[in-house]
BAFI-3210 file (N, C-alpha, C; in Angstrom, 3 decimals, decimal comma, padded with zeros to 6 digits):
// residues 106
n [1|2|3|4|5|6|7|8|9|10|11|12|13|14|15|16|17|18|19|20|21|22|23|24|25|26|27|28|29|30|31|32|33|34|35|36|37|38|39|40|41|42|43|44|45|46|47|48|49|50|51|52|53|54|55|56|57|58|59|60|61|62|63|64|65|66|67|68|69|70|71|72|73|74|75|76|77|78|79|80|81|82|83|84|85|86|87|88|89|90|91|92|93|94|95|96|97|98|99|100|101|102|103|104|105|106]
n.u [086,595|087,414|090,065|091,225|090,801|092,316|094,856|095,269|095,542|094,768|092,554|090,829|090,497|089,288|086,904|085,721|085,315|083,542|081,394|080,701|079,911|077,703|076,003|075,578|074,159|071,906|070,774|070,238|072,145|073,628|075,001|077,217|079,064|081,395|083,171|083,493|084,772|087,227|088,272|088,609|090,528|092,664|093,655|095,654|094,378|094,011|091,886|089,560|090,206|089,933|087,169|086,317|087,335|085,698|083,247|083,638|083,640|080,972|079,687|077,391|075,220|075,762|075,604|072,901|071,753|072,424|070,947|068,221|065,026|064,124|064,166|065,364|064,868|062,514|061,957|064,319|064,006|061,906|063,140|065,114|063,462|062,279|064,546|065,214|063,000|063,393|065,839|065,063|063,623|065,446|066,591|064,454|062,156|060,249|059,953|057,234|056,248|057,822|056,874|054,216|054,593|055,802|053,818|051,752|052,935|054,251]
n.v [-039,513|-042,122|-041,992|-040,465|-042,077|-044,265|-043,175|-042,675|-044,923|-045,061|-043,392|-044,763|-047,162|-046,158|-045,096|-047,439|-048,844|-047,110|-047,198|-049,932|-049,962|-048,263|-049,815|-051,959|-050,605|-049,702|-052,123|-053,391|-055,181|-056,019|-058,244|-058,446|-056,715|-057,428|-058,619|-056,479|-054,665|-055,959|-055,904|-053,147|-052,602|-053,921|-052,243|-049,252|-046,895|-044,552|-042,848|-044,323|-046,487|-045,399|-045,014|-047,700|-048,487|-047,005|-048,172|-050,734|-050,336|-050,086|-052,328|-054,055|-052,242|-050,875|-052,965|-053,644|-051,257|-051,407|-053,531|-053,451|-052,067|-049,885|-046,468|-043,515|-041,092|-039,439|-038,817|-037,467|-035,235|-033,900|-033,302|-031,532|-029,456|-028,612|-027,704|-025,541|-023,833|-023,348|-021,953|-019,674|-018,299|-017,746|-016,289|-014,596|-015,874|-018,162|-021,510|-022,158|-020,704|-021,833|-024,477|-024,068|-023,065|-025,305|-027,253|-026,104|-025,954|-023,733]
n.w [-048,397|-047,954|-048,717|-046,721|-044,465|-045,249|-045,296|-042,637|-040,313|-037,603|-037,423|-039,108|-037,673|-035,336|-036,392|-037,325|-034,907|-033,590|-035,346|-035,122|-032,422|-032,538|-034,114|-032,338|-030,369|-031,809|-032,717|-030,359|-029,091|-026,688|-025,859|-027,434|-026,445|-024,739|-026,647|-028,422|-026,736|-026,310|-028,920|-029,235|-027,261|-028,360|-030,278|-030,733|-029,295|-027,222|-026,279|-026,756|-025,204|-022,703|-022,685|-022,702|-020,218|-018,497|-019,128|-018,188|-015,450|-014,820|-015,924|-016,001|-016,096|-018,489|-020,332|-020,003|-020,908|-023,587|-024,368|-023,855|-024,808|-023,410|-022,327|-020,657|-021,652|-021,904|-019,246|-018,565|-020,173|-018,878|-016,448|-017,316|-018,215|-015,790|-014,451|-016,083|-015,676|-012,970|-013,019|-014,391|-012,514|-010,576|-007,625|-007,500|-006,882|-004,844|-003,449|-003,587|-005,814|-007,845|-007,756|-008,536|-011,165|-012,385|-012,163|-013,646|-016,053|-017,057]
ca.u [086,666|088,205|091,478|091,646|090,863|093,432|096,093|095,392|094,981|094,122|091,228|090,037|090,145|088,330|085,617|085,169|084,828|082,361|080,318|080,285|079,183|076,401|075,173|075,164|073,133|070,708|070,204|070,079|072,995|074,540|075,802|078,437|079,920|082,733|084,005|083,804|085,763|088,517|088,770|089,054|091,772|093,732|094,174|096,310|093,452|093,851|090,579|088,593|090,569|089,309|085,741|086,162|087,554|084,472|082,191|083,918|083,273|079,533|079,440|076,004|074,327|076,028|075,033|071,446|071,418|072,589|070,142|066,792|064,474|063,662|065,026|064,943|064,867|061,365|062,143|065,388|063,446|061,148|064,119|065,711|062,445|062,140|065,759|065,102|062,019|064,034|066,847|064,382|063,146|066,511|066,755|063,227|060,979|060,431|059,565|055,805|056,082|058,415|055,917|053,061|054,999|056,047|052,538|050,968|053,679|054,584]
ca.v [-039,999|-043,356|-041,629|-040,010|-043,250|-045,092|-042,496|-042,643|-046,168|-044,840|-042,843|-045,852|-048,075|-045,469|-045,033|-048,798|-049,175|-046,285|-047,763|-051,196|-049,652|-047,719|-050,947|-052,665|-049,783|-049,700|-053,470|-053,909|-056,359|-055,879|-059,459|-058,272|-055,724|-057,907|-058,783|-055,136|-054,091|-056,597|-055,378|-051,768|-052,640|-054,449|-051,129|-048,184|-045,759|-044,231|-042,265|-045,417|-047,311|-044,729|-045,339|-049,093|-048,535|-046,523|-049,164|-051,880|-049,995|-050,289|-053,230|-054,547|-051,168|-050,618|-054,093|-053,488|-050,141|-051,835|-054,731|-053,253|-050,956|-048,805|-045,297|-042,511|-039,827|-038,593|-038,327|-036,473|-034,026|-033,201|-032,779|-030,357|-028,396|-028,103|-026,928|-024,271|-023,011|-022,945|-020,929|-018,449|-017,588|-017,710|-015,047|-013,788|-016,674|-019,171|-022,862|-022,190|-020,239|-022,860|-025,591|-023,630|-022,976|-026,647|-027,955|-025,494|-026,062|-022,383]
ca.w [-047,033|-047,945|-048,811|-045,392|-043,583|-045,699|-044,907|-041,168|-039,783|-036,302|-037,696|-039,675|-036,573|-034,458|-037,098|-037,351|-033,566|-033,321|-036,175|-034,498|-031,194|-032,946|-034,534|-031,117|-029,728|-032,651|-032,807|-028,986|-029,021|-025,563|-025,712|-028,220|-025,797|-024,357|-027,847|-028,907|-025,822|-026,593|-030,198|-029,001|-026,489|-029,214|-031,077|-029,976|-029,293|-025,798|-025,949|-026,690|-024,044|-021,562|-022,766|-022,280|-018,763|-017,868|-019,321|-017,312|-014,065|-014,644|-017,038|-016,025|-016,537|-019,903|-021,074|-019,970|-021,783|-024,977|-024,613|-023,627|-025,581|-022,533|-022,254|-019,679|-022,383|-021,591|-017,874|-018,610|-020,744|-017,824|-015,491|-017,956|-018,216|-014,425|-014,162|-016,807|-014,943|-011,711|-013,320|-014,806|-011,333|-009,566|-006,883|-007,493|-006,575|-003,809|-003,825|-003,932|-007,190|-008,697|-007,794|-009,335|-012,571|-012,890|-012,282|-014,704|-017,301|-017,553]
c.u [087,522|089,691|092,018|091,791|092,003|094,757|096,320|094,743|094,280|092,705|090,298|089,581|089,104|086,947|084,943|084,586|083,565|081,166|079,792|079,478|077,791|075,472|074,690|074,018|071,828|070,003|069,969|070,851|074,052|075,421|077,117|079,436|081,288|083,668|084,418|084,885|087,149|089,106|089,295|090,397|092,943|094,345|094,770|095,470|093,144|092,478|089,516|088,923|089,950|087,806|085,491|086,363|086,313|083,337|082,402|083,521|081,795|079,014|077,985|075,034|074,519|075,420|073,513|071,002|071,514|071,666|068,640|066,276|064,043|064,678|064,482|064,862|063,723|061,482|063,209|064,891|062,658|062,086|064,754|064,728|062,303|063,363|065,723|064,142|062,636|065,042|066,207|063,914|064,200|066,642|065,492|062,017|061,296|059,913|058,092|055,560|056,666|057,460|054,740|053,421|055,234|054,730|051,668|051,663|054,031|056,055]
c.v [-041,256|-043,054|-041,211|-041,192|-044,175|-044,494|-042,507|-043,888|-045,998|-044,304|-043,916|-046,809|-047,438|-045,420|-046,397|-049,171|-048,383|-046,821|-049,061|-050,952|-049,119|-048,835|-051,750|-051,918|-049,829|-051,051|-054,133|-055,216|-056,191|-057,095|-059,369|-057,331|-056,275|-058,083|-057,426|-054,497|-054,669|-056,085|-053,961|-051,775|-053,171|-053,350|-050,061|-046,907|-045,369|-043,660|-043,354|-046,375|-046,720|-045,020|-046,761|-049,223|-048,077|-047,515|-050,368|-051,603|-050,234|-051,190|-053,683|-053,482|-050,865|-051,728|-053,996|-052,359|-050,495|-052,983|-054,506|-052,047|-049,767|-047,685|-044,336|-041,133|-038,910|-038,011|-037,242|-035,162|-033,212|-032,597|-031,505|-029,187|-027,776|-027,263|-025,571|-023,334|-022,489|-021,826|-019,606|-017,634|-017,424|-016,320|-014,216|-014,562|-017,669|-020,520|-022,946|-021,760|-021,259|-024,036|-025,258|-023,612|-024,365|-027,375|-027,399|-025,560|-024,715|-022,218]
c.w [-046,942|-047,990|-047,451|-044,455|-043,966|-045,242|-043,400|-040,572|-038,432|-036,482|-038,245|-038,572|-035,657|-035,112|-037,127|-035,985|-033,219|-034,107|-035,561|-033,225|-031,525|-033,407|-033,331|-030,444|-030,516|-032,649|-031,450|-028,808|-027,927|-025,355|-026,488|-027,567|-025,391|-025,555|-028,410|-028,035|-026,089|-027,899|-030,038|-028,276|-027,310|-030,089|-030,167|-030,062|-027,852|-025,424|-025,857|-025,558|-022,783|-021,529|-022,270|-020,771|-018,011|-017,988|-018,420|-015,873|-013,805|-015,759|-017,125|-016,534|-018,026|-020,762|-021,120|-020,896|-023,259|-025,340|-024,513|-024,417|-024,722|-022,493|-021,200|-020,331|-022,022|-020,187|-017,850|-019,202|-019,728|-016,794|-016,049|-017,949|-016,825|-014,053|-014,851|-016,080|-013,654|-011,968|-013,709|-013,592|-010,261|-008,945|-006,780|-007,008|-005,461|-004,305|-004,230|-005,383|-008,171|-008,851|-008,694|-010,833|-013,163|-013,125|-013,422|-016,064|-017,892|-017,780]
res [m|k|e|i|r|t|a|c|p|h|l|d|a|a|a|r|h|v|h|d|f|a|e|m|l|h|d|l|r|g|d|q|l|p|d|w|m|e|r|v|l|a|d|d|l|p|a|l|h|s|l|v|s|g|q|r|r|d|f|d|a|v|t|a|g|l|s|t|p|w|t|s|g|q|v|e|g|h|v|t|r|v|k|l|i|k|r|m|g|y|g|r|a|n|l|d|l|l|r|q|r|v|l|l|g|l]
***
């Protein structure tokens, strides 16, 4: 792997930035986001520049997501389950049956 990263500086830079971002996420260090963004923009990595542009549009939310231990994962799981139940009955069921299946966990 080191040989590949040595042969391709762009890949090495991208891997380093992704690793740094993962550490920020794991360690809840949202305060490091502005410095990370500047380091990414200093390299010629258009895909990561696009990521930084998106993060800048909603900077406060991204910083909060990288700084707090709270997650919406459990809620998203329930939303996905309800959507699956809805799709299973598409065209054959009405809202009353969907409600019953969601409440009963079927």
